[in-house]
N, C-alpha and C positions, 0 to 999 in steps of 0.2 A: 960918468959922476951923476950925467942924463939920468940913462937905462940903471942905476940905484935909484934911483930917487921914485923915478915910473912903476918901479915894485912894490917898492914899499910903502908910498900915501896909500891907492885898495885900502894892501891891511890894514895898518888904523883907522882906515875908515871906520874897516867892517870890526872894529874890534871895541871902535867908540859903537856904532852903532847896536852891540850883543852885551857892552860895559852897561849901554841906555836903559837897553827895554830890558836888562834881568833886576839894575834899579828902583825901574820904574816898579817891576814886582808889590813890593813890599808898600807902597802908598796906595794900588790899583786892589792890592787886598783886602785895606781896611776900610779901602770909600767902601769897597762889590759886602764887606759885614758891615757895614751901618746900614744898609737898607734890604739886607736878608740872612735874617740867622737859622743857618743850616740845621738839623733834625739832628735827633743821633746818632744815626745812623748817617749821611750823610758824613761826616764830621769823623765819621769810625774811618767814611771808602778814603775819606783827602787826609786820616794820619796814616793811613795804613799805605798807601799809596805813595806818599812823602820818605813818609821811611826806604820803602821799596829802589825808590829811585833813590834815595844818599848811599842805603848799603853796594847798590848796584853798582853805581858811581867810586866806590868805596875801593870794590874790588876789583876791578876794570884796572884802577890806578895801579892797584899790589902787583897784580898778573902783569898787569903788561910792561911795568918795570922790572917785573922778577923776572918774563924773559928776557929781553933786553941785555939784560947778565946773565942770558944763559944756566938759569936753574930754571927750567922743564926739569928733572929728572928727581927734584927737591917734590916740582911741584906735583906729577903722575907717582910719589910714593903718597905725596894727602892724600891725592882724589882716590889710589886706591885703596889706602885703609878706613877712612873716612869714612868711605862713600862704599865701600863693598864693590866696585868697578870691576868686571869682568876688564883681564891686560889683555888679551883678545884685543880686545874695544879700545883699549889704549896706543896696543901698537896700531892697528888702520890710520891713526891721528899723521902715525909719521915711524921708519926703523928708532924711532927710539927703548 
C-alpha cells in the first residue's frame, strides 16, 4: 500500500498546484485591469488568442476521443471533403 501512496501523492500535489494557478488567473486579471487599460488593438488580440485557445482545446478533445474510439475513417472523410485535402496526403498518415 505504501507504493501506491507514494505514486498517488505527487500527482495530487501537482494537480493542486495547477488548480491553484488556474484559480488565481481571474483575480490576477482583475487586478491587472485595474492598473492597465488595454487599447482596442490589444483587446482584439487578447480576445482572438483566447478564442483560438478554446477552439484548439475543443478540437483536441473531440478528435482525441474520436481516434480512441476508432473513428479515423470518419475524420478522414471530413478532412477530405471539407478541406479538399488530396487523398495521397491522407494515405501518408498510415494505411487507412
